[in-house]
Every structure is written in structure tokens, then in C-alpha cells.
C-alpha positions in Angstrom: 0.0 0.0 0.0 1.2 3.5 -0.7 0.1 4.4 2.8 2.4 2.0 4.5 6.0 2.6 5.5 7.0 -1.0 5.1 6.7 -3.6 2.4 7.1 -7.4 2.5 9.3 -8.8 -0.3 7.8 -11.8 -2.0 8.8 -13.9 -4.9 6.0 -14.5 -7.4 5.8 -15.7 -11.0 5.4 -12.7 -13.4 2.3 -14.3 -14.9 0.7 -14.5 -11.5 1.3 -10.8 -10.9 0.3 -9.4 -14.2 -2.5 -11.9 -15.1 -3.9 -10.9 -18.5 -2.5 -7.4 -18.4 0.2 -6.5 -20.9 3.7 -5.8 -19.7 7.1 -5.1 -21.0 10.6 -5.3 -19.4 12.0 -1.8 -19.0 15.7 -1.6 -18.4 15.7 2.1 -19.2 18.7 2.9 -16.9 21.1 0.4 -18.6 22.8 3.2 -20.5 23.3 5.3 -17.4 24.1 2.6 -14.8 25.9 -0.6 -15.8 23.8 -3.6 -14.7 25.4 -5.9 -12.1 26.2 -9.4 -13.2 23.0 -11.6 -13.3 24.4 -13.9 -10.5 24.8 -10.8 -8.2 21.3 -9.6 -9.0 19.8 -13.0 -8.2 21.8 -13.3 -5.0 20.7 -9.8 -3.9 17.1 -10.7 -4.8 17.1 -14.0 -2.9 18.6 -12.3 0.2 15.6 -10.0 0.6 12.8 -12.5 -0.1 10.6 -12.7 3.0 12.0 -9.6 4.6 10.1 -6.4 5.5 11.8 -3.4 3.9 11.3 0.4 4.3 8.9 1.9 1.8 8.2 5.5 0.9 6.4 6.5 -2.3 8.9 9.4 -3.0 12.2 8.2 -1.7 12.1 4.5 -1.4 9.5 2.9 -3.7 9.4 -0.2 -5.8 11.4 1.4 -8.7 14.1 2.4 -6.2 14.1 -1.2 -4.9 14.5 -2.9 -8.3 17.1 -0.5 -9.5 19.1 -1.0 -6.3 19.0 -4.8 -7.0 19.9 -4.4 -10.7 22.4 -1.5 -10.6 23.5 -1.2 -7.0 21.9 2.2 -6.9 18.2 3.0 -6.1 16.8 5.5 -8.6 13.3 6.5 -9.6 12.6 8.9 -12.4 8.9 8.8 -11.5 9.6 9.9 -7.9 12.0 12.6 -9.0 9.4 14.1 -11.3 6.8 13.9 -8.5 9.2 15.6 -6.1 10.0 18.3 -8.6 6.3 19.0 -9.2 5.6 19.3 -5.4 8.6 21.6 -5.1 7.4 23.8 -8.0 3.8 24.0 -6.6 5.1 24.8 -3.1 7.4 27.6 -4.5 4.6 29.0 -6.6 2.2 29.1 -3.6 4.9 30.8 -1.6 5.5 33.5 -4.3 1.8 34.1 -4.7 1.3 34.4 -1.0 4.3 36.8 -0.7 2.9 39.0 -3.5 -0.5 39.0 -1.9 -2.3 37.2 -4.7 -4.1 35.0 -2.3 -6.3 37.5 -0.3 -6.6 36.8 3.4 -9.9 36.1 5.0 -12.0 36.3 1.9 -14.4 33.3 1.9 -17.5 32.9 0.0 -20.5 32.5 2.4 -23.3 30.3 1.1 -26.5 30.5 3.0 
């Protein structure tokens, strides 16, 4: 769950996870980060099966987890985009507030 701070690592067959949905393997970071040897990836994966690991949607999500296993570094382009969006919105609200573009105390009253 995205609302949990922990996740249980399980090993499942891909067909059991995706069912009839379409999927594709995406090794999009292979040009940026050299993949570890397959034996090392398998060893790392087997080590965490059955363990509870920390989970955070923005800084430690499933993409971070699999890239850590594959490349030895946890990265998530999706999370980075989300963080950038939150930072931009926060900065914009701060600027608007500073400039007085959000009037104080004006609420529509519906009776």
C-alpha cells in the first residue's frame, strides 16, 4: 500500500502478478548505470525475499528497490518528477502568498 512505511518482499511468477494485463521489461537505466552481473542480481534478490523493507512513495519505492537490485543504486525517475512537481507548486504558492495574490480572510459565504 502507498500508505504503508514497510513492504514485504515476495517472490512470485510474473504471470501470477500481471494476469492478463500487458507488460514489458524496461531496463531504461542500462545506458546510465551498468547492470550488475546476473548472478549478483539473483543473489541480492534472494537475500531480501521474506524480509520487510522500508517503503516510501517518494524516496524508497518499488522502482528504487528494483534499480538497487539491478544497478546497485536506487533511482526512480517517477519519484524525481513527483518531487520536482511538489517543489514547484510549493514555491509558486509561496510566491503568490508573498505577492498578496491570495487574499486573506475572503471566503464565500453560502446561506
